[in-house]
C-alpha positions, 0 to 999 in steps of 0.5 A, a space after each residue: 176609411 176605416 181601413 185607410 185611417 188603420 192603416 196610418 195609424 199603424 203607419 205613425 205607430 210605427 214611427 213612433 216606436 221608432 222614434 223611443 228606439 232612437 231617442 233611449 239608443 241616444 241615452 244609452 250612447 251618451 251615459 256611454 261619453 259621459 262615463 268614458 269621459 269621467 274616467 280620463 279625467 281628473 278635473 272635478 270641474 270638467 266632470 261636473 259640466 260633462 255631467 251638466 251638459 249630458 244631463 241637458 242633453 238626455 233632457 231635450 232629448 226626453 221633450 223633444 220625443 214626448 212633443 211628437 
């Protein structure tokens, strides 16, 4: 029974590790997209909106990860 529990725990740890990596990749991709957009426009309102949306998306992904 202990071996099975250890195996299940190891599998879940692997899943959690992969989820953290995917979340970090999402953050990096979101930052790249945001920076590209910020360089492409002079509209300050659009920039502020993009920053707000990006921050919200990153926060949501981190919240979802921590509930996992």
